[in-house]
N, C-alpha and C positions, 0 to 999 in steps of 0.2 A: 089693330088700332089702339086698343087698350094697352097692349104690350109696348107699342111704340112710344106712347106718352109716359110710360112708367119711369124711365131713366131721368127724364127732364124733371119730373116731380121730385124724384129722390135727390137730384143735383141741387135743386133750389132749397130743398129742406136741409141738405148737408151744408150748403153755403151759409145759411143762417145759423146753423149749428157751429160751424167752424169759425165763424167770425169772432166770437168771444175768445176762442182759443188763440186765434192769431194775435189778438190784442194782448193776451197774457204772455204769449211768446215774445211779442215785441217788447213788452215791459221787462220780461225776464232778460231778453237780450240786452236791453238798455242797462238793466241792473248788473248783468254780467260785464258789460263794457265798463260801467262805473267801477265794479269790483276789480276788473283787470287793471284799470288805471290806478286804483287804490293799492292793489297788490304790487303793481310795478313801482309805485312810489315807496311802498313798504320795503320792496326788494332793494331799491336804491338806498333807502335808509339803513337796511340791514347790511348792505355792502359797506356803506360808510361806517356803520358800527363795527363791522368785522375788521375794517381797516384800522379803526381806532383801537380795537382790541389787539390787532397785530402790533400796531405802534406801541401800545401799552406794554405788550409782552416784550417787545424789543427793548423799550426803555427800562422795563423791569429787569430783564436779563443784564442789560448794561449796568444798571444800578447794583444788581447782585454782584457782578464782576468787580465793580469799584469797591463795594463793601468788602468782598473777599480780599481784594488787593490791600485795602486799608487795614483789614484784620491781620493780613500777613505781615504788613509793615509794622502794625502795632505789636504783633507777636515777636517780630524780629527786634523791634525796639525794646520790648519787654525782656527778650532773651539777652540783648546787649546790656540792658540795665542790670539784669541778674548777674551776668558775667562781670560787669564793671563793679558791682557791689561785692562780689566774691573776691575780685582782685584787691579792692580797697580793704576788705576785711583781712586778707592775707598780708597786705602791706602793713596794716595797723598792727597785726600780730607780730610781724617781723620787726617793726619799729619798736614795739614794746619789748621784744626779746633782746634786740640790740641795745636799747636803753638800759634794760636790766643787766645785760652783760657788762656794759660800760660802767654802770653804777657799781656792780660787783668788783670790776677791775679797779675802779678808782678807790673803792673802799680798801681793797687789798694794798694798793699803792700807797694810800694815805697811812695805812698801818705800818708799811715798810719804812715810810719816811720817818714816822715817829720813832721807830726802833733804830734807824741807821744814821740819820742826819741830825736829828734834834738832840739837844742835851737834856739830861734829866737831873733830878735833885741829887742823885748819887755822884754827879760830876762836879759838885760844888768845890770840893778840895782841889781838884785839878784846875778849875777855872781860876781860883784864887792864886794858885802857884803860877799859873800862866801869866796873870797880870803882874805879879811881883817880879817874875823872871824878866819881864820886859819893861820894868821901871814904872809901873803905875802904882801909886801909893794909896789912892782912894780918897784924896781930899775933895774931889769933885763928884763924889758918889751920887749926890742929889741930881745933878745934871745928867750924869751917866744913866741913872734910873729913868729919867724922862726920855732920853734917846732910846732906851731899851723898851719903852712902851708902858712903863708904870705910871700911875696917876699921882697927882699932887697929894691927894688924900693919903694914899699908901705911904708915900715918901715922908709926909709930915708925921705920920704915926711912927715910922722907923726913927725919925730924928728925935721925937719926944722920948721914946723908949730907950734910946742909947745916947743920951746927952753927952757931947764931948768925946765920945768914943768912935773915932772915924773908922777904925778897923771893924768894929761890930756893925756900924751902919752899912759899910760896904758889904759885909757878909749877909746881913738881912736883906739888903737891896738885891743881891744876886740870888738869894734864896727865893724871894718872891718872883723874880724873873724866871728862874728854873721851874717854879711851880705854875707858871703861866697865869699869874694874877693879872687883873685889870685888862683882860682881852689881849694879852701879849700875843697869843696865837693868831688872832684875827688881824691885828694891826701891824705886827712885825714878822709874821710868818713863824712864830715860835722861837724858843731859845736855841741858838746855834752859834757856831764860831763866826759864821758870816755876819749874823745880826750883831754880835759883839764887836767885830771889827768895824762894821758900819757905824755903830754907836760911838766908838772911840774916835773915828774920823770926824763925825759930827761934833764931837766934843772938842776937837782940835788936837787930840793926842795922836798925831799922825805917826810919830816914831814908835809908839807902843803898838798901834794898829799894824804898821808895816812888819814889825818884829813877829807879832802873832801870826800874821798872814803868811810870812815866809816859813815859819815853823810848822804851821798846821796845813798849809796849802802848798804842796810841792809844785803844783802847776803854776802858781803865782811866782814862786821862786825861780822857776825855769824861764818864765816869760820876762821877768825883771832883768834878765841878762841881756835882753835885746831891745830894751826901751830906748836906747840912744843910738841904735844902728840906723844910719842915714839911708842906706839902701832900702831898709824895711819901711821907714817913715815916708820916703818918697814914692814907694810902690803902693802903699795902702789906699790912697785915693782912687787908684785905678781898679780896686777890688771892692768898691762900695756895694755893688749889687749882690755879689756872692756872699760878702760878709753879712749883709742884711738878711739874705735868704737863710743863712746858717744861724741866725739869731745871735750874732756876735756884736752887732751894733743895733741901736734903737731906731735910727732914722737914716735916710739916704741923703738928706740935705745937710751938707757940712760947710761951715764957714771957710771961705777960700784962704783966709790968712793963717789958719791953723789946722789944716786938713789932717795931715799925718799924725800930729800929736793928739788931736781931738779924737780921732778914730782909735788910736792906741789906748787912750783912757777908757773909752767905752768897751774895748775888747778886754782890758784888764778887769773891768767891773764884771763883765759876763763870765770870765774865767774864774774870778774869785767867788762868784755866787754859785756857779756850776762848773766845777773844775774840769770835768770831762770835755768841755767845749774847746780846750786847748788842742785836742786831737783833730777836729775838723778844721781848726785854724791852721794847724801844721799842714794838713792835706791841701788846703787852698794855696799856701805858700809854695808847696812842692810843684804846683802846676805852672808857676811863673819862673822863668829862667833866672831872673835876677835874685829871687828869694828862695830858690829850690834848695840850696845848701842849708839855709837857716831852717826851712821847713823840715828837712830830713834830720837835722840835729835836734830840733825840738821834739820830734816824734821819738827819736832814739832815747833821748834823756827822759822823756815821760815814761816810756816803757821800763826804763831802768830804775827810776826813783819813785814813781807813783805805783809801787808794787803791791800796795794793799787793796787796790780796787781795779775794776775793769774800766775800760775807756770807751766811750761812745765816739764813733768816728765817721758816721755817715747818716744823713737825714733823708736821703733820697730813696733808698731801698730797704726800709725797715731799720732795725737797730743793729748797728755794727759794733762789736765789742772786741777789744784786744785783750787777750789773756796775758797778764804780766808774767815775767820770767819766774818769779818766786812761787806763783801759784802753779805754774807748769811743773816746777820742781817738786811741789807738794804732791802733785798727781803721781810723779815718778816715785817719790818716797812711799806713797801709799801702795803703789803696785809692788814695790820691794817688800813692804811689810806683809802684803797679801801673800806673796810667794813664800816668804819666810814662815808665815803661819802654817801653810800647807806642808812645808818641809818639816817643821817641828812636830806637827801632829803625826806625820808619816813616820818620823823617827821614833816617837813614843809608841806608836802602834806596833812597830817592828820589834821593839825591845820588850814589849808586854807579852808575857807567856800566854796570856788569855786572848791575845790578839786573834782576830778572825783569819781564816785561811784566805790567801789571795784569790783563790777560785770563787769564794763566796762574794767578794767585792766585785770581781769581774762580772759575775752573773747578774748582780744588781745593776751595774752600769750598762750592760748590754740591753737590759730591759728598759732602763731609764731613758737612754738616748741611743737609738739605732745608728745614728751617724758616727758614733764613737767606736763602734764594734771593731773596725780594722785596727785602730790605734790601741784599743784595750788589749787586743790579742798579742800585741808586740811588747806590752809592759812586762818587765822582769820581776818587779817587787811592788810593795804597797806605795813606796815613795814615787815610783814612776806613774802609778795609777793616779795618785793625788795630784801630781804635777800636771797630768793631762786634764784633770778636772779643773784645776786652777786656771790653766791656760784658756779654757772655754767658759769661764765664769766672769761676770763683771765684779767690780770692787765691792759693790754693796750686796753681794749674794754669795754667802758661804753655806747655804742651806744643805748642800750635798755633804760637805765636810761635817757639819753638825749632825746630820743624820747618822753617819757612820759612828761618830763618837758616842752619840746617845744610844744607838742601836746596840752597840757592843760594850756600852757602859765603860768607856775608857776615861776614868776620872782625872787622870793626870793631864789629859789634853784639854779639858774644859776651861781651865784658867787661861790657856793660850788663846782659845777662841774668844773668850770674854774680853781679853785685853785688846785684841784686834778690833772688835766691835766698838769698844769705847774710843779707841784712836780714830776709827772711821767716822763715828758720830761727831767727834770734836772737829775733825777736818771739814766735814760737810757743813756744820753749823757756823763755825768761826771763820772759815775761809770762803767756801763756795757760796753758801746761802747769803752770807753778809754782802759779798761782792755783787751778786746778782740783784739782791734787794736794793742795794745802793744805786745801781745803774738804772734799773727799771723804774725806780721811784721818780726819775726825772723824765721818763718817756711817756708819750701819749699811748692810749689803748691801740690806736691805729699802728703806731710804730712797733708795738709789742706783738703784732701778728706775725712778724717775720724777724728773726734774730739770727745773726751770723757771728759766731765766736771764732776769733782768729788766734791761733797758737803759734808758737815759735816755729820757724821754717825747718828746724832740725828735729822737731818732735817726732817720736816714733808713731807707727800706725796704732799701736795699742793705746797710746796716750790720747790720740784723737777719739778713739772709741770710748775710752773711760770718760773723757770730758763730755762727750755727747750724751752718754747714758746718765751720768750723774746730773748734768745740767738739765736734762729733760725732766728728771724726777723733781728737781727743785722748781723749775718753771711751770710745771703742771699745776701747782697750787696758786701761782701768781697770775698766769695767763693760760687757761686751758686750751685755747685755740692756736697757740703759738706754733710756728713752723721753724724748726731749729736746724741750723747747718753749722758744722765745725770744719774749718779749713786751715791749712798752713799759711803763714804770712807769705805774700808774694804770689799766691795762686789766684 
């Protein structure tokens, strides 16, 4: 009985004991439920935050890529700017170099003009004789001085100092002109035959001007023979464009009523001022059937009579220069003198008892130039050896000959060498250098980059070689970058 009632007791007691726990458990479960909801909400917030983080990372990555791309572009732009700057600097340096070269060339050309075309004070007596020879007495010296570029002040002083003495006034007037007083150089281009002729024409002394022109300008004299040729006058209007391109006329718009004569007047002025322009004029005429004969005749006469100078004949492919016949003859003469010098020295050496043995000279030459060994072996005496040396030497180089003369102390041969060197220097300065200076003084630096010298079609090969070697030496000082060619006429 007692044992049967015991579980019930315990159950009741446990019930009242468990009841508070159940409430706690319920509360806890409610709290857990609330926490679960909260956690779920937080999870959703976290997911949203993670998505935002992913979006941010994606946007960040995209932004980084754009930044990198922009940096690359900026880098490329910077590189291009650097390259552009380097190119610009190179162009600037090149421009400065070209301008410097052109300035140097122009200075050289200006110097050559002063020495070749312009008159100097030492030419006073010749100018006075020239004026008298053609009938100018000097009565209008005052007006002549004005046309030459002298000022009223200078001419008034001359008049006061030489009252009533016309001859002295003319002489003083010309002296001031030759001394380039009163900016004669700037206003009239300096004292020259051309400016004197122009002044006389302005003064109305056409007869005197024409006489001086014909005497001093062979080109004008040649052209004057064709001034009344109707075929020439009627053809000139058809050649206006090419005449203008060759700087033979000043404008292409010509009065219809006097086209031919008006053009010829301009051509005469151009040829008078720059005589070498007769050559391109002749070439233009040669291309037209009606005037081809006149053109050929003019060119032939120019080569024959204007023998003191070279002739410019082409403006399209650099400077084209014809070598006059007398200058070609001078080259031949110098080659003969060159050979004669070697022959004389050889004869002296053979007659000299102290002369070196032929084997000694052969040994030196074999060492000096290996290409000469086969020819040296065939030489029978000293004259043969020296002839071989001369055949392989330019006109301006007799150093091998001098070496043998000095080495073996052959005193009798030294004056022979000295005489040749003096003759050669005179030829080079008075003929070749003068002519080249004269021609290049009228050319632009661009034209001087390429020069073609044309010699007589019958010239020997050694003449062409001599012309090229000596001309190259002269031109090197005037235009260092020049490309020179020497050809026969007709090639």
